[in-house]
Biotite code that builds the C-alpha atoms (Angstrom):
import biotite.structure as struc

atoms = struc.array([
    struc.Atom([3.109, 31.102, 118.888], chain_id="A", res_id=1, res_name="UNK", atom_name="CA", element="C"),
    struc.Atom([5.640, 33.558, 120.308], chain_id="A", res_id=2, res_name="UNK", atom_name="CA", element="C"),
    struc.Atom([6.357, 34.902, 116.810], chain_id="A", res_id=3, res_name="UNK", atom_name="CA", element="C"),
    struc.Atom([2.660, 35.461, 116.193], chain_id="A", res_id=4, res_name="UNK", atom_name="CA", element="C"),
    struc.Atom([2.259, 37.181, 119.533], chain_id="A", res_id=5, res_name="UNK", atom_name="CA", element="C"),
    struc.Atom([5.209, 39.455, 118.759], chain_id="A", res_id=6, res_name="UNK", atom_name="CA", element="C"),
    struc.Atom([3.755, 40.358, 115.358], chain_id="A", res_id=7, res_name="UNK", atom_name="CA", element="C"),
    struc.Atom([0.404, 41.227, 116.906], chain_id="A", res_id=8, res_name="UNK", atom_name="CA", element="C"),
    struc.Atom([2.073, 43.194, 119.691], chain_id="A", res_id=9, res_name="UNK", atom_name="CA", element="C"),
    struc.Atom([4.231, 45.097, 117.202], chain_id="A", res_id=10, res_name="UNK", atom_name="CA", element="C"),
    struc.Atom([1.174, 45.895, 115.095], chain_id="A", res_id=11, res_name="UNK", atom_name="CA", element="C"),
    struc.Atom([-0.697, 47.113, 118.142], chain_id="A", res_id=12, res_name="UNK", atom_name="CA", element="C"),
    struc.Atom([2.243, 49.260, 119.232], chain_id="A", res_id=13, res_name="UNK", atom_name="CA", element="C"),
    struc.Atom([2.497, 50.733, 115.740], chain_id="A", res_id=14, res_name="UNK", atom_name="CA", element="C"),
    struc.Atom([-1.170, 51.639, 115.874], chain_id="A", res_id=15, res_name="UNK", atom_name="CA", element="C"),
    struc.Atom([-0.845, 53.234, 119.285], chain_id="A", res_id=16, res_name="UNK", atom_name="CA", element="C"),
    struc.Atom([2.335, 55.108, 118.377], chain_id="A", res_id=17, res_name="UNK", atom_name="CA", element="C"),
    struc.Atom([0.700, 56.472, 115.262], chain_id="A", res_id=18, res_name="UNK", atom_name="CA", element="C"),
    struc.Atom([-2.342, 57.664, 117.163], chain_id="A", res_id=19, res_name="UNK", atom_name="CA", element="C"),
    struc.Atom([-4.563, 55.352, 115.155], chain_id="A", res_id=20, res_name="UNK", atom_name="CA", element="C"),
    struc.Atom([-6.512, 54.263, 118.205], chain_id="A", res_id=21, res_name="UNK", atom_name="CA", element="C"),
    struc.Atom([-7.849, 57.761, 118.675], chain_id="A", res_id=22, res_name="UNK", atom_name="CA", element="C"),
    struc.Atom([-10.904, 57.119, 116.554], chain_id="A", res_id=23, res_name="UNK", atom_name="CA", element="C"),
    struc.Atom([-12.463, 53.706, 115.881], chain_id="A", res_id=24, res_name="UNK", atom_name="CA", element="C"),
    struc.Atom([-13.566, 54.583, 112.339], chain_id="A", res_id=25, res_name="UNK", atom_name="CA", element="C"),
    struc.Atom([-10.078, 55.759, 111.455], chain_id="A", res_id=26, res_name="UNK", atom_name="CA", element="C"),
    struc.Atom([-8.720, 52.446, 112.751], chain_id="A", res_id=27, res_name="UNK", atom_name="CA", element="C"),
    struc.Atom([-10.794, 50.381, 110.396], chain_id="A", res_id=28, res_name="UNK", atom_name="CA", element="C"),
    struc.Atom([-10.059, 52.561, 107.413], chain_id="A", res_id=29, res_name="UNK", atom_name="CA", element="C"),
    struc.Atom([-6.330, 52.559, 108.116], chain_id="A", res_id=30, res_name="UNK", atom_name="CA", element="C"),
    struc.Atom([-6.234, 48.803, 108.650], chain_id="A", res_id=31, res_name="UNK", atom_name="CA", element="C"),
    struc.Atom([-8.209, 48.070, 105.476], chain_id="A", res_id=32, res_name="UNK", atom_name="CA", element="C"),
    struc.Atom([-5.974, 50.465, 103.526], chain_id="A", res_id=33, res_name="UNK", atom_name="CA", element="C"),
    struc.Atom([-2.920, 48.640, 104.886], chain_id="A", res_id=34, res_name="UNK", atom_name="CA", element="C"),
    struc.Atom([-4.361, 45.256, 103.883], chain_id="A", res_id=35, res_name="UNK", atom_name="CA", element="C"),
    struc.Atom([-5.333, 46.544, 100.458], chain_id="A", res_id=36, res_name="UNK", atom_name="CA", element="C"),
    struc.Atom([-1.829, 47.909, 99.933], chain_id="A", res_id=37, res_name="UNK", atom_name="CA", element="C"),
    struc.Atom([-0.212, 44.606, 100.887], chain_id="A", res_id=38, res_name="UNK", atom_name="CA", element="C"),
    struc.Atom([-2.570, 42.453, 98.792], chain_id="A", res_id=39, res_name="UNK", atom_name="CA", element="C"),
    struc.Atom([-3.539, 44.658, 95.896], chain_id="A", res_id=40, res_name="UNK", atom_name="CA", element="C"),
    struc.Atom([-1.708, 44.742, 92.577], chain_id="A", res_id=41, res_name="UNK", atom_name="CA", element="C"),
    struc.Atom([0.913, 42.217, 93.715], chain_id="A", res_id=42, res_name="UNK", atom_name="CA", element="C"),
    struc.Atom([1.967, 41.345, 90.168], chain_id="A", res_id=43, res_name="UNK", atom_name="CA", element="C"),
    struc.Atom([2.263, 44.983, 89.109], chain_id="A", res_id=44, res_name="UNK", atom_name="CA", element="C"),
    struc.Atom([4.197, 45.907, 92.261], chain_id="A", res_id=45, res_name="UNK", atom_name="CA", element="C"),
    struc.Atom([6.658, 43.043, 91.787], chain_id="A", res_id=46, res_name="UNK", atom_name="CA", element="C"),
    struc.Atom([7.084, 43.861, 88.093], chain_id="A", res_id=47, res_name="UNK", atom_name="CA", element="C"),
    struc.Atom([7.816, 47.504, 88.869], chain_id="A", res_id=48, res_name="UNK", atom_name="CA", element="C"),
    struc.Atom([10.349, 46.617, 91.585], chain_id="A", res_id=49, res_name="UNK", atom_name="CA", element="C"),
    struc.Atom([12.081, 44.114, 89.298], chain_id="A", res_id=50, res_name="UNK", atom_name="CA", element="C"),
    struc.Atom([12.248, 46.654, 86.461], chain_id="A", res_id=51, res_name="UNK", atom_name="CA", element="C"),
    struc.Atom([13.666, 49.265, 88.822], chain_id="A", res_id=52, res_name="UNK", atom_name="CA", element="C"),
    struc.Atom([16.308, 46.893, 90.221], chain_id="A", res_id=53, res_name="UNK", atom_name="CA", element="C"),
    struc.Atom([17.244, 45.626, 86.763], chain_id="A", res_id=54, res_name="UNK", atom_name="CA", element="C"),
    struc.Atom([18.029, 49.148, 85.598], chain_id="A", res_id=55, res_name="UNK", atom_name="CA", element="C"),
    struc.Atom([19.522, 50.308, 88.896], chain_id="A", res_id=56, res_name="UNK", atom_name="CA", element="C"),
    struc.Atom([21.890, 47.310, 89.053], chain_id="A", res_id=57, res_name="UNK", atom_name="CA", element="C"),
    struc.Atom([22.755, 47.498, 85.358], chain_id="A", res_id=58, res_name="UNK", atom_name="CA", element="C"),
    struc.Atom([22.099, 43.812, 84.688], chain_id="A", res_id=59, res_name="UNK", atom_name="CA", element="C"),
    struc.Atom([24.401, 42.630, 81.896], chain_id="A", res_id=60, res_name="UNK", atom_name="CA", element="C"),
    struc.Atom([23.581, 40.140, 79.150], chain_id="A", res_id=61, res_name="UNK", atom_name="CA", element="C"),
    struc.Atom([25.764, 37.589, 80.916], chain_id="A", res_id=62, res_name="UNK", atom_name="CA", element="C"),
    struc.Atom([23.709, 38.080, 84.102], chain_id="A", res_id=63, res_name="UNK", atom_name="CA", element="C"),
    struc.Atom([20.335, 37.899, 82.338], chain_id="A", res_id=64, res_name="UNK", atom_name="CA", element="C"),
    struc.Atom([19.794, 34.123, 82.941], chain_id="A", res_id=65, res_name="UNK", atom_name="CA", element="C"),
    struc.Atom([20.530, 34.561, 86.670], chain_id="A", res_id=66, res_name="UNK", atom_name="CA", element="C"),
    struc.Atom([18.240, 37.613, 86.715], chain_id="A", res_id=67, res_name="UNK", atom_name="CA", element="C"),
    struc.Atom([15.402, 35.666, 85.071], chain_id="A", res_id=68, res_name="UNK", atom_name="CA", element="C"),
    struc.Atom([15.876, 32.821, 87.547], chain_id="A", res_id=69, res_name="UNK", atom_name="CA", element="C"),
    struc.Atom([15.677, 35.309, 90.419], chain_id="A", res_id=70, res_name="UNK", atom_name="CA", element="C"),
    struc.Atom([12.553, 36.971, 88.991], chain_id="A", res_id=71, res_name="UNK", atom_name="CA", element="C"),
    struc.Atom([10.859, 33.583, 88.537], chain_id="A", res_id=72, res_name="UNK", atom_name="CA", element="C"),
    struc.Atom([11.805, 32.596, 92.085], chain_id="A", res_id=73, res_name="UNK", atom_name="CA", element="C"),
    struc.Atom([10.423, 35.841, 93.509], chain_id="A", res_id=74, res_name="UNK", atom_name="CA", element="C"),
    struc.Atom([7.159, 35.339, 91.648], chain_id="A", res_id=75, res_name="UNK", atom_name="CA", element="C"),
    struc.Atom([6.889, 31.783, 92.981], chain_id="A", res_id=76, res_name="UNK", atom_name="CA", element="C"),
    struc.Atom([7.822, 32.805, 96.517], chain_id="A", res_id=77, res_name="UNK", atom_name="CA", element="C"),
    struc.Atom([4.945, 35.293, 96.603], chain_id="A", res_id=78, res_name="UNK", atom_name="CA", element="C"),
    struc.Atom([2.463, 32.412, 96.517], chain_id="A", res_id=79, res_name="UNK", atom_name="CA", element="C"),
    struc.Atom([1.958, 32.298, 100.332], chain_id="A", res_id=80, res_name="UNK", atom_name="CA", element="C"),
    struc.Atom([1.014, 35.992, 100.247], chain_id="A", res_id=81, res_name="UNK", atom_name="CA", element="C"),
    struc.Atom([-1.278, 35.515, 97.268], chain_id="A", res_id=82, res_name="UNK", atom_name="CA", element="C"),
    struc.Atom([-3.002, 32.572, 98.998], chain_id="A", res_id=83, res_name="UNK", atom_name="CA", element="C"),
    struc.Atom([-3.431, 34.436, 102.283], chain_id="A", res_id=84, res_name="UNK", atom_name="CA", element="C"),
    struc.Atom([-4.769, 37.520, 100.506], chain_id="A", res_id=85, res_name="UNK", atom_name="CA", element="C"),
    struc.Atom([-7.341, 35.384, 98.676], chain_id="A", res_id=86, res_name="UNK", atom_name="CA", element="C"),
    struc.Atom([-8.377, 33.718, 101.941], chain_id="A", res_id=87, res_name="UNK", atom_name="CA", element="C"),
    struc.Atom([-8.742, 37.052, 103.705], chain_id="A", res_id=88, res_name="UNK", atom_name="CA", element="C"),
    struc.Atom([-10.664, 38.578, 100.798], chain_id="A", res_id=89, res_name="UNK", atom_name="CA", element="C"),
    struc.Atom([-13.178, 35.733, 101.015], chain_id="A", res_id=90, res_name="UNK", atom_name="CA", element="C"),
    struc.Atom([-13.825, 36.451, 104.701], chain_id="A", res_id=91, res_name="UNK", atom_name="CA", element="C"),
    struc.Atom([-16.117, 39.161, 106.036], chain_id="A", res_id=92, res_name="UNK", atom_name="CA", element="C"),
    struc.Atom([-14.405, 42.475, 106.692], chain_id="A", res_id=93, res_name="UNK", atom_name="CA", element="C"),
    struc.Atom([-12.933, 42.725, 110.171], chain_id="A", res_id=94, res_name="UNK", atom_name="CA", element="C"),
    struc.Atom([-14.848, 45.141, 112.369], chain_id="A", res_id=95, res_name="UNK", atom_name="CA", element="C"),
    struc.Atom([-12.911, 45.008, 115.622], chain_id="A", res_id=96, res_name="UNK", atom_name="CA", element="C"),
    struc.Atom([-9.347, 45.894, 116.510], chain_id="A", res_id=97, res_name="UNK", atom_name="CA", element="C"),
    struc.Atom([-8.462, 42.299, 117.491], chain_id="A", res_id=98, res_name="UNK", atom_name="CA", element="C"),
    struc.Atom([-9.925, 40.998, 114.229], chain_id="A", res_id=99, res_name="UNK", atom_name="CA", element="C"),
    struc.Atom([-7.927, 43.562, 112.230], chain_id="A", res_id=100, res_name="UNK", atom_name="CA", element="C"),
    struc.Atom([-4.758, 42.662, 114.086], chain_id="A", res_id=101, res_name="UNK", atom_name="CA", element="C"),
    struc.Atom([-5.379, 38.976, 113.409], chain_id="A", res_id=102, res_name="UNK", atom_name="CA", element="C"),
    struc.Atom([-5.715, 39.728, 109.681], chain_id="A", res_id=103, res_name="UNK", atom_name="CA", element="C"),
    struc.Atom([-2.528, 41.793, 109.766], chain_id="A", res_id=104, res_name="UNK", atom_name="CA", element="C"),
    struc.Atom([-0.712, 38.996, 111.595], chain_id="A", res_id=105, res_name="UNK", atom_name="CA", element="C"),
    struc.Atom([-1.777, 36.475, 108.945], chain_id="A", res_id=106, res_name="UNK", atom_name="CA", element="C"),
    struc.Atom([-0.561, 38.629, 106.075], chain_id="A", res_id=107, res_name="UNK", atom_name="CA", element="C"),
    struc.Atom([2.666, 39.477, 107.910], chain_id="A", res_id=108, res_name="UNK", atom_name="CA", element="C"),
    struc.Atom([3.331, 35.782, 108.464], chain_id="A", res_id=109, res_name="UNK", atom_name="CA", element="C"),
    struc.Atom([2.729, 35.120, 104.757], chain_id="A", res_id=110, res_name="UNK", atom_name="CA", element="C"),
    struc.Atom([5.168, 37.909, 103.841], chain_id="A", res_id=111, res_name="UNK", atom_name="CA", element="C"),
    struc.Atom([7.766, 36.421, 106.195], chain_id="A", res_id=112, res_name="UNK", atom_name="CA", element="C"),
    struc.Atom([7.321, 32.985, 104.585], chain_id="A", res_id=113, res_name="UNK", atom_name="CA", element="C"),
    struc.Atom([7.713, 34.512, 101.126], chain_id="A", res_id=114, res_name="UNK", atom_name="CA", element="C"),
    struc.Atom([10.861, 36.342, 102.157], chain_id="A", res_id=115, res_name="UNK", atom_name="CA", element="C"),
    struc.Atom([12.335, 33.243, 103.737], chain_id="A", res_id=116, res_name="UNK", atom_name="CA", element="C"),
    struc.Atom([11.736, 31.196, 100.595], chain_id="A", res_id=117, res_name="UNK", atom_name="CA", element="C"),
    struc.Atom([13.238, 33.932, 98.387], chain_id="A", res_id=118, res_name="UNK", atom_name="CA", element="C"),
    struc.Atom([16.495, 34.340, 100.332], chain_id="A", res_id=119, res_name="UNK", atom_name="CA", element="C"),
    struc.Atom([18.382, 31.422, 98.694], chain_id="A", res_id=120, res_name="UNK", atom_name="CA", element="C"),
    struc.Atom([17.604, 32.712, 95.175], chain_id="A", res_id=121, res_name="UNK", atom_name="CA", element="C"),
    struc.Atom([18.596, 36.232, 96.185], chain_id="A", res_id=122, res_name="UNK", atom_name="CA", element="C"),
    struc.Atom([21.870, 34.949, 97.662], chain_id="A", res_id=123, res_name="UNK", atom_name="CA", element="C"),
    struc.Atom([22.612, 32.989, 94.482], chain_id="A", res_id=124, res_name="UNK", atom_name="CA", element="C"),
    struc.Atom([21.912, 36.025, 92.319], chain_id="A", res_id=125, res_name="UNK", atom_name="CA", element="C"),
    struc.Atom([23.903, 38.331, 94.608], chain_id="A", res_id=126, res_name="UNK", atom_name="CA", element="C"),
    struc.Atom([26.940, 36.067, 94.156], chain_id="A", res_id=127, res_name="UNK", atom_name="CA", element="C"),
    struc.Atom([26.763, 36.714, 90.398], chain_id="A", res_id=128, res_name="UNK", atom_name="CA", element="C"),
    struc.Atom([26.977, 40.489, 90.832], chain_id="A", res_id=129, res_name="UNK", atom_name="CA", element="C"),
    struc.Atom([30.139, 42.513, 90.319], chain_id="A", res_id=130, res_name="UNK", atom_name="CA", element="C"),
    struc.Atom([31.606, 44.317, 93.347], chain_id="A", res_id=131, res_name="UNK", atom_name="CA", element="C"),
    struc.Atom([30.111, 47.608, 92.115], chain_id="A", res_id=132, res_name="UNK", atom_name="CA", element="C"),
    struc.Atom([26.683, 46.021, 91.629], chain_id="A", res_id=133, res_name="UNK", atom_name="CA", element="C"),
    struc.Atom([26.870, 44.535, 95.122], chain_id="A", res_id=134, res_name="UNK", atom_name="CA", element="C"),
    struc.Atom([27.466, 48.019, 96.551], chain_id="A", res_id=135, res_name="UNK", atom_name="CA", element="C"),
    struc.Atom([24.401, 49.265, 94.708], chain_id="A", res_id=136, res_name="UNK", atom_name="CA", element="C"),
    struc.Atom([22.352, 46.266, 95.868], chain_id="A", res_id=137, res_name="UNK", atom_name="CA", element="C"),
    struc.Atom([23.497, 46.771, 99.453], chain_id="A", res_id=138, res_name="UNK", atom_name="CA", element="C"),
    struc.Atom([22.253, 50.364, 99.285], chain_id="A", res_id=139, res_name="UNK", atom_name="CA", element="C"),
    struc.Atom([18.809, 49.340, 98.061], chain_id="A", res_id=140, res_name="UNK", atom_name="CA", element="C"),
    struc.Atom([17.605, 48.221, 101.483], chain_id="A", res_id=141, res_name="UNK", atom_name="CA", element="C"),
    struc.Atom([17.822, 49.917, 104.834], chain_id="A", res_id=142, res_name="UNK", atom_name="CA", element="C"),
    struc.Atom([17.935, 48.326, 108.283], chain_id="A", res_id=143, res_name="UNK", atom_name="CA", element="C"),
    struc.Atom([14.134, 47.935, 108.174], chain_id="A", res_id=144, res_name="UNK", atom_name="CA", element="C"),
    struc.Atom([14.338, 45.878, 104.966], chain_id="A", res_id=145, res_name="UNK", atom_name="CA", element="C"),
    struc.Atom([12.665, 48.600, 102.926], chain_id="A", res_id=146, res_name="UNK", atom_name="CA", element="C"),
    struc.Atom([13.894, 49.252, 99.442], chain_id="A", res_id=147, res_name="UNK", atom_name="CA", element="C"),
    struc.Atom([14.950, 52.709, 98.382], chain_id="A", res_id=148, res_name="UNK", atom_name="CA", element="C"),
    struc.Atom([13.915, 54.139, 95.040], chain_id="A", res_id=149, res_name="UNK", atom_name="CA", element="C"),
])
C-alpha cells in the first residue's frame, strides 16, 4: 500500500512540477498520451531496444545463446505490462485526475513487476560480457534507469 501511495504521489508531483494541472483538458491529453506510449507498440519497442543493444554491445557468436535467452526472458517478463495494458484498454477512459493517476499507478506497478522478473536474466547475461562490454552496458542506463541511445 505504501508503494502504491508513493507511486501516485510521485505521479502527482510530476504533473504539478510540469505545470500539467494548469488546464484540465491538457491533463487528460497528457495522461492518455503517457498511457499510450507505455502500452502501445510494446513488441516493436522491445525489438528496437534489443537490436540497438545487440549492436552497441557487439554481441559475439559465442554470446548469441546467452543473448537469445535474455531476449526471450525480457519478452516473457513484459507479460504483466501487456496484461495490465489490455485490462486498462478494456475500461472506459479516465476522466478525472484521480482516475488517471490510478491508471498510471497500475501501469507503473506492472512495469516494476516486469523489471523485477527480468533482473536475474539480465544479471546472468551481464556475467557473460567481456570487461569492455560491461563498461558499455553500464553506460547504457543513467541513475533514473533510462537507457541512452
